[in-house]
N, C-alpha and C positions, 0 to 999 in steps of 0.2 A: 565108473567115479561114485554114483550115488548110493549103489552097494557097499561099497566102503564105508562112506561114512555112515551108516547105519550099522554095517560092523562094527566098527567102532563106538558107538553110541551106543550099543546093548554092551561091548564091553566096559564101558567106562561105567554105564549103570552096573554090570556086575560086582565091578570094584568099589565103589561106593558101598553096594550091600556087604562086602565083605571088610569093608572099614568099620561099618556098622551104623550108618547115616540112613536108617529106615525109611522115612518121609522120603527123601532124596531122591534114593534110590528107585522108587516107585514110581517116582515124579520124571524121572531118566526112562523106565520101565515105558511106562504110558506113551508117554513123549516118542520111543522108539517105534512101537507098535504102532500110534497115527501115522505118522511117516512112513512105515511099511506098509500100509496097506492103499496111503496115498501113491507113492509110487509102483505098487502095484497096479493099482486104477489108471494111472498115467499112462504106463506100458502095455496094458493088456485092450485100451481103448485105440492103440494107434492101428492104422490099417497098412496090409504088405502088401507091396505093389509086386504080386507074383505073375509071370509069364511063363506057359509052358507051351 
């Protein structure tokens, strides 16, 4: 679900850039990148309970 929100945020940044609002598009893109890294670190630090 959180990846869908990130995907939509990247899409919104592209649409805003297409409209021509450069500063807002750059801000949305930077926000999306920061949230993507935070989401990655959140999932990368989860421990997996594996039993073989």
